[in-house]
Wavefront OBJ file of the C-alpha trace (Angstrom):
o trace
v 37.369 -22.871 13.647
v 36.461 -19.234 14.291
v 32.807 -19.391 15.401
v 30.833 -21.980 17.369
v 27.060 -21.709 17.769
v 25.476 -23.782 20.527
v 21.738 -24.486 20.610
v 20.059 -26.430 23.472
v 17.142 -28.353 21.932
v 14.008 -29.465 23.780
v 10.990 -30.719 21.837
v 12.430 -28.904 18.823
v 9.924 -28.280 16.027
v 10.345 -28.576 12.254
v 10.552 -24.783 12.005
v 14.084 -25.093 13.456
v 15.269 -25.991 9.956
v 14.772 -22.306 9.092
v 16.970 -21.264 12.016
v 19.831 -23.479 10.831
v 19.450 -22.116 7.299
v 19.509 -18.601 8.793
v 22.706 -19.351 10.719
v 24.330 -20.618 7.528
v 23.237 -17.531 5.595
v 24.489 -15.125 8.282
v 28.004 -16.552 8.410
v 28.445 -17.146 4.694
v 26.639 -14.124 3.229
v 27.067 -11.419 5.884
v 30.235 -12.457 7.727
v 31.802 -14.053 4.623
v 33.227 -17.090 6.357
v 32.849 -20.861 6.277
v 34.756 -21.196 9.534
v 31.812 -21.950 11.783
v 30.079 -24.898 13.427
v 26.758 -25.511 15.191
v 26.533 -27.781 18.240
v 23.003 -28.995 18.929
v 22.219 -30.557 22.313
v 19.192 -32.824 22.573
v 18.276 -32.241 26.217
v 16.488 -35.601 26.506
v 13.395 -34.245 24.753
v 10.240 -36.243 25.632
v 8.948 -35.782 22.082
v 10.131 -38.917 20.203
v 10.303 -36.946 16.958
v 12.993 -34.574 18.216
v 16.097 -36.790 18.034
v 15.331 -38.183 14.525
v 14.673 -34.637 13.332
v 17.976 -33.390 14.766
v 19.776 -36.311 13.129
v 18.266 -35.244 9.812
v 19.531 -31.712 10.383
v 23.025 -33.061 11.085
v 23.009 -34.916 7.771
v 21.532 -31.959 5.896
v 23.970 -29.369 7.241
v 27.635 -30.495 7.308
v 28.545 -27.877 9.923
v 26.203 -29.412 12.557
v 27.377 -31.551 15.475
v 24.754 -33.267 17.658
v 25.140 -34.131 21.341
v 22.442 -36.414 22.757
v 21.983 -36.347 26.555
v 20.692 -39.280 28.589
v 18.476 -37.179 30.841
v 17.162 -33.643 31.075
v 19.163 -31.534 33.513
v 18.132 -28.036 32.459
v 19.130 -25.504 29.845
v 22.246 -24.307 31.669
v 23.696 -27.828 31.861
v 22.784 -28.396 28.212
v 24.799 -25.281 27.346
v 27.706 -26.581 29.424
v 27.515 -29.902 27.591
v 27.813 -28.093 24.254
v 30.720 -25.987 25.535
v 32.804 -29.144 25.946
v 32.604 -29.729 22.194
v 33.141 -26.234 20.778
v 36.258 -25.530 18.736
v 35.623 -21.884 17.796
v 37.341 -18.837 19.230
v 34.003 -17.057 19.610
v 30.944 -18.895 20.969
v 27.329 -17.913 20.278
v 24.311 -19.250 22.195
v 20.855 -19.359 20.598
v 17.496 -20.832 21.602
v 15.719 -23.298 19.336
v 12.295 -21.597 19.411
v 13.012 -18.853 16.845
v 12.228 -16.130 19.382
v 15.772 -14.921 18.824
v 16.950 -14.854 15.222
v 20.396 -15.515 13.719
v 20.106 -12.172 11.879
v 21.172 -10.450 15.106
v 24.420 -12.417 15.502
v 26.524 -9.865 13.533
v 25.200 -7.070 15.777
v 26.427 -8.865 18.895
v 29.754 -9.748 17.257
v 30.310 -6.131 16.263
v 29.805 -5.047 19.873
v 32.163 -7.803 21.058
v 34.939 -6.304 18.914
v 34.838 -3.158 21.066
v 36.794 -5.084 23.692
v 34.105 -6.922 25.650
v 34.313 -10.554 26.745
v 30.565 -11.265 26.668
v 27.693 -9.499 24.899
v 24.049 -10.278 25.710
v 21.091 -9.506 23.492
v 18.609 -7.303 25.374
v 15.012 -7.463 24.184
v 12.917 -4.388 23.408
v 9.706 -6.233 24.325
v 9.802 -9.751 25.740
v 7.303 -12.202 24.287
v 7.469 -14.603 27.234
v 4.543 -15.494 29.481
v 3.674 -13.310 32.479
v 5.017 -15.835 34.996
v 8.320 -16.094 33.137
v 8.660 -12.305 32.953
v 8.024 -12.199 36.711
v 10.793 -14.720 37.381
v 13.084 -12.802 35.029
v 12.575 -9.622 37.069
v 13.134 -11.548 40.310
v 16.234 -13.147 38.862
v 17.577 -9.785 37.724
v 16.997 -8.234 41.166
v 18.658 -11.096 43.013
v 21.646 -11.122 40.656
v 22.144 -7.410 41.275
v 21.761 -7.841 45.039
v 23.703 -11.041 45.622
v 26.049 -11.436 42.626
v 26.937 -7.738 42.159
v 25.597 -7.679 38.619
v 25.560 -4.159 37.152
v 22.026 -2.759 37.248
v 22.067 -1.803 33.579
v 23.140 -5.287 32.428
v 20.452 -7.695 31.242
v 21.507 -11.356 31.071
v 19.583 -13.355 28.462
v 19.959 -16.686 26.672
v 21.151 -14.964 23.472
v 24.842 -14.152 23.949
v 28.288 -14.256 22.375
v 31.455 -14.892 24.376
v 35.166 -15.294 23.812
v 36.735 -18.730 24.039
v 38.841 -18.071 27.149
v 35.635 -17.229 29.036
v 34.101 -20.522 27.915
v 37.266 -22.410 28.904
v 36.963 -21.031 32.424
v 33.231 -21.766 32.661
v 33.632 -25.463 31.792
v 35.956 -25.816 34.789
v 32.838 -25.534 36.948
v 32.281 -29.084 38.186
v 29.104 -28.991 40.262
v 25.614 -30.110 39.273
v 23.728 -26.856 39.895
v 24.702 -24.651 36.967
v 23.698 -21.011 36.629
v 24.984 -19.318 33.501
v 24.662 -15.747 34.766
v 26.616 -16.651 37.896
v 29.310 -18.394 35.838
v 29.695 -15.385 33.564
v 29.726 -12.899 36.453
v 32.398 -14.774 38.367
v 34.565 -15.087 35.227
v 34.534 -11.538 33.818
v 33.032 -8.093 34.317
v 33.617 -6.911 30.744
v 30.035 -7.548 29.653
v 27.445 -5.401 27.916
v 24.114 -5.459 26.062
v 22.863 -4.887 22.539
v 19.170 -4.150 22.022
v 17.468 -6.610 19.675
v 13.971 -7.735 18.740
v 12.319 -10.639 20.586
v 9.840 -12.532 18.405
v 6.721 -14.563 19.174
v 7.183 -18.317 19.369
v 6.394 -19.761 15.948
v 5.488 -23.308 17.024
v 5.030 -25.261 20.238
v 5.142 -23.879 23.759
v 7.786 -23.170 26.339
v 9.076 -26.119 28.367
v 9.461 -23.930 31.451
v 6.935 -24.569 34.207
v 6.542 -22.730 37.519
v 8.506 -25.493 39.245
v 11.366 -25.474 36.724
v 11.585 -21.674 36.820
v 11.725 -21.738 40.624
v 14.452 -24.396 40.533
v 16.445 -22.431 37.971
v 16.091 -19.215 39.959
v 17.284 -20.894 43.188
v 20.593 -21.886 41.556
v 22.023 -18.437 42.294
v 22.782 -19.731 45.823
v 25.723 -21.683 44.348
v 27.568 -18.444 43.690
v 27.097 -16.367 46.836
v 26.975 -16.722 50.626
v 25.111 -13.457 51.120
v 21.779 -15.159 51.976
v 23.518 -16.889 54.882
v 24.921 -13.562 56.057
v 21.506 -11.921 55.721
v 19.998 -14.767 57.762
v 22.620 -14.201 60.449
v 21.967 -10.450 60.537
v 18.202 -11.101 60.668
v 18.782 -13.441 63.613
v 20.793 -10.789 65.481
v 18.140 -8.122 64.829
v 15.416 -10.505 65.993
v 17.259 -11.246 69.219
v 17.756 -7.512 69.903
v 14.089 -6.841 69.184
v 13.072 -9.650 71.531
v 15.340 -8.301 74.276
v 13.926 -4.769 73.936
v 10.375 -6.140 73.889
v 11.113 -8.094 77.067
v 12.429 -4.981 78.832
v 9.397 -2.945 77.779
v 7.042 -5.681 78.985
v 8.806 -5.926 82.364
v 8.715 -2.124 82.769
v 4.969 -2.004 82.015
v 4.325 -4.867 84.417
v 6.204 -3.106 87.226
v 4.500 0.212 86.516
v 1.017 -1.341 86.387
v 0.730 -4.724 88.160
v -2.917 -4.991 87.112
v -2.029 -5.476 83.419
v -3.190 -9.023 82.510
v -0.914 -11.348 80.647
v -1.922 -11.380 77.009
v -2.326 -14.810 75.448
v -2.641 -13.360 71.911
v 0.480 -11.244 72.213
v 2.408 -14.193 73.612
v 1.374 -16.448 70.757
v 2.234 -13.802 68.162
v 5.720 -13.414 69.590
v 6.254 -17.186 69.734
v 5.076 -17.673 66.169
v 7.197 -14.773 64.920
v 10.404 -16.089 66.444
v 9.778 -19.666 65.442
v 9.099 -18.415 61.914
v 12.435 -16.606 61.844
v 14.218 -19.729 63.092
v 12.559 -21.910 60.481
v 13.411 -19.421 57.732
v 17.079 -19.434 58.679
v 17.113 -23.222 59.004
v 15.558 -23.456 55.537
v 18.255 -21.283 53.996
v 21.006 -23.231 55.724
v 19.344 -26.494 54.724
v 19.404 -25.404 51.055
v 23.142 -24.806 51.259
v 23.804 -28.045 53.140
v 21.755 -29.973 50.576
v 23.736 -28.494 47.714
v 27.022 -29.231 49.494
v 25.890 -32.831 49.855
v 25.013 -33.082 46.159
v 28.365 -31.586 45.174
v 30.292 -33.941 47.459
v 28.210 -36.764 46.031
v 29.653 -35.877 42.585
v 26.298 -35.616 40.826
v 27.124 -35.108 37.112
v 26.109 -31.930 35.326
v 25.046 -33.989 32.329
v 25.501 -37.444 30.834
v 26.228 -37.726 27.112
v 24.679 -40.702 25.378
v 26.143 -40.171 21.892
v 27.853 -37.507 19.841
v 26.938 -37.373 16.175
v 29.446 -35.545 13.999
v 31.247 -35.695 10.699
v 34.442 -37.711 10.593
v 37.176 -37.950 7.968
v 35.459 -40.987 6.491
v 32.004 -39.349 6.479
v 29.158 -39.236 8.958
v 30.026 -40.960 12.198
v 28.833 -41.535 15.721
v 30.946 -41.239 18.816
v 29.847 -42.946 22.002
v 29.383 -40.641 24.973
v 30.154 -40.952 28.650
v 29.374 -39.204 31.891
v 30.939 -35.778 32.178
v 32.338 -35.354 35.670
v 34.764 -32.512 36.308
v 36.947 -33.714 39.177
l 1 2 3 4 5 6 7 8 9 10 11 12 13 14 15 16 17 18 19 20 21 22 23 24 25 26 27 28 29 30 31 32 33 34 35 36 37 38 39 40 41 42 43 44 45 46 47 48 49 50 51 52 53 54 55 56 57 58 59 60 61 62 63 64 65 66 67 68 69 70 71 72 73 74 75 76 77 78 79 80 81 82 83 84 85 86 87 88 89 90 91 92 93 94 95 96 97 98 99 100 101 102 103 104 105 106 107 108 109 110 111 112 113 114 115 116 117 118 119 120 121 122 123 124 125 126 127 128 129 130 131 132 133 134 135 136 137 138 139 140 141 142 143 144 145 146 147 148 149 150 151 152 153 154 155 156 157 158 159 160 161 162 163 164 165 166 167 168 169 170 171 172 173 174 175 176 177 178 179 180 181 182 183 184 185 186 187 188 189 190 191 192 193 194 195 196 197 198 199 200 201 202 203 204 205 206 207 208 209 210 211 212 213 214 215 216 217 218 219 220 221 222 223 224 225 226 227 228 229 230 231 232 233 234 235 236 237 238 239 240 241 242 243 244 245 246 247 248 249 250 251 252 253 254 255 256 257 258 259 260 261 262 263 264 265 266 267 268 269 270 271 272 273 274 275 276 277 278 279 280 281 282 283 284 285 286 287 288 289 290 291 292 293 294 295 296 297 298 299 300 301 302 303 304 305 306 307 308 309 310 311 312 313 314 315 316 317 318 319 320 321 322 323 324
């Protein structure tokens, strides 16, 4: 197999049939190959119509393989689940909402042939909600600051990557997955191709403020810089407190009539306690994640795998995926 396309599916709508037809047309008509597969991952969609619809798509399109997860663990873990079943030398990731179109796959593949390991689609104008665009900007800033991501690189959910990069990524065994962090720690030969981002045709995004915040916080799995920043902030705070104490003592000696200020005292106490709580919160986040990793929380749990077999359509029972 030369190409593998992975698509995380969550409350997937009927319009997705057009995306699968578009994938088929791109590979057969434009890339002139039948050596491709599509791995769909049902990320425990709450819509009861999703799984039967995806089963229909598997029967309709012989190149489709379906992975059904027991519970929803986020888009990144759904992508990792699909990566365990790819057989292609080049892997493509697409969303199921038709905001990115299969027509752009050849553009990304052409750029990949210039010697890159990963190519991301970069959108001219994003059609996401304001809150999601805000988190995207925050995410981009933090990746540049803490993960040393190049400033001119935009990491999106539409990407193509070489198989050896995927093989390294699936060695990641912890529950908190962060695709940008996994790519950045695997290779630096990454670039962008500008493409169009379309309006959502049906349904609405499954991302809420809480899920976006949780996804954004996963960058802490790939850097210890926040801990170092907390330590530096603590040192600066202590120095500031020491200087403030010396200044206060000097003023008191110079003018014994200066009354002790209750407001100033409370402000200082609150400031320092706030700094302590902030640093404890950051350390607590790391300790909590260490606990979850030691506890061997699975990235995902596969319920069933639906794929073609030599005797026809078949079902393969799934099991927990734990990378020990």
